[in-house]
C-alpha positions, 0 to 999 in steps of 0.5 A: 440400625445396630453396628456390628459393635453394638450389636454383639455388645447387645448379644454378649450381655443376652448370653451372660458374658458381661456383669451387668447381664445375669442368668435370669428370666427378666434380663434374657427377656428385656434384652430380646425385646430390646434387640427386636426394638432397635434393629432387625439384626438378630441371632436366629434371624436367617430370613429362611426356614431351618433346614432341621425343620424342613427335613423334619417336614419331609419326613412327615412330622409336622401335621394339621394346623401348626402353632409355631412358638415364639415365632420371631420373624415368622419364617418357619410359619411362612415355609409351612404355609408355602407347603399348604398349612394352615399356621399360627405364630405368636411371640411377645414382640410387637415388632417381631410379630409386625415384621412376620405379618410383612413378610407373610404377604410378600410371600403371599401366604398371608391367608394361611399364616396368622401372627398374633402378640402372646405371652407363651407363659401365660396363654390363657390371656392372650389371643390363643386361649381355647384354641389347641393345634396339631403341632406346635413348633419350638424353634429356639423358643424354649431355650430362651427361658432360664431353667426356673421358667421352662417347666411353666412355658411348657405347662402352656404349650401342653395346654395349646396342644391336642391330645397326642398331637405333636410338639416339635422342639428345635433346641440349641445346645452350644453354651454360647447360645444358651447362656450359661445354663446349658452345658452341651449335647449330652447334658441338653439331652438329659435336660430335655428328658427331665422337662418332658416326662411322663408324669406330665403327660408327655412321651417323647418319640424321638431325640436326634442331634442336628444342626441349627443356623444362626445368624453370627458370623463364624471363622473355619480355619483348615489347613492355614487357610480362614474361611468366614461365613455370615452364619454358624452351625450350632449343635442342636437336639431335634425332639418330637413328642405328644402329650395326653392330658390329665383325665383324656383319653388319646387315640392310643389310649382307647386303642389299648383299652380296646386290645385288653377288652378283646383279650379279656373276651378271649379269655372268658370264651376260653373259660367257656370251652373248659380250658384254662385262663390266659396267664402271664408267665416269665420264661427260663432266663436262659430262654432264647429269643430266635427271632422278632414278633414280626416273623410269626403268623400274620394273626399272632404277630397282629393281636401281640402288637396290638396287646403291646400298643395297649399296653404301654399307651396306658403306661405299663412300658411293656413290649412282646417279643417271642420266647420259648416260654408260652404266654396264653394256653395251648388251646388258644393257639398262641404259642411263644409269647410272653410279655416283658418290662 
C-alpha cells in the first residue's frame, strides 16, 4: 500500500514536476503502470462515476453499446451497466482490469459489463479487433498521452466507433493533472478542436466546460478558515463528437443525398412546366433577416431544414435562413429563402 509521502512523490513524477520525469509517452505510461501495480490509490479513482458522465447520460448523450476507453477500475462503465447499457471497458493495466472485474461482480452487473486488457494505440491486435460501438466514453484517457501520441490514439478510437456514433470525451484542463503540455481551459478547447477535425472525419457536436473529481486532497481558504477535502474539483471539458469513416455514408449523409435528389427532381418538374430553374442568389447586403426559418410555413420550413441538413452532412457547412431575396423562382412558391455560408 502506498503511503501519502511516496504516493505524492510518484504522482509528481507522473506530472513532470521532478527532474527524473520528462513529458513523454514512455515515462508517463511506465509511471501509470507502476502506480497500478503498487497500490489502489490512484488520482482518478474516486470509486464512483464522474458526475459529468451522470449528467451526460441523463441528457441522452449515451447510446447503445458503450466502450469505456482507459476504464481504470471501471466505475463509469459499472454505472452505465446499472442503467441498463451493455458496456465494455479496456485498460492496458492487468491490475486495473482485475479490480474492475471484481467491482462489477460486487455491483452485480458482470453480465452486462465486460473488461479486457488492450492497448489503446493498437486496438487491431487486441480483444477489441473487428468490434464497433455506438458510444465510446473517454474519461481522462486522452490526457494520459502526450500531444505527439494523441492523434494515433484518436485514430484507433475512430476505428472502434460506428459511423455517426458518439465519442464522449472528458478531458481535465489544469496543468498539474495534465503534465506540462496543458495550458488551461481555453488552450485545451483549441487543442481538442485541432485533433478532432473534419479532415479526419470528425464532427464536434458540443464542447462545454464542466468539473472532474480527482482523488487528490485539496484545501480551501475562505474568510480565514481552512477547509480540507479528500478530493479536488478540477476544470474539465465535455466534448461530444461523431465520426464518419472514409468512403462510407452515414445516415446524415444519406439524408443529405436524398434531400438534394428530391430538390433536383422538383427543379426538373419546374422546367417541364415552363418555369425557370431554382437558382442560388445572394440577397443584397442590406437585406434584413426578420424572422427565423421555423416561423415560415411548416411545409416550406421543413424543406429548408432538410436542404440545410443535407448540405451540412456533405461538408458544405451551410445554413438556411429567411431573407428578403428569393432562393427559388416564384412558380415553385418558395419565397424568402436563401443559402448562405
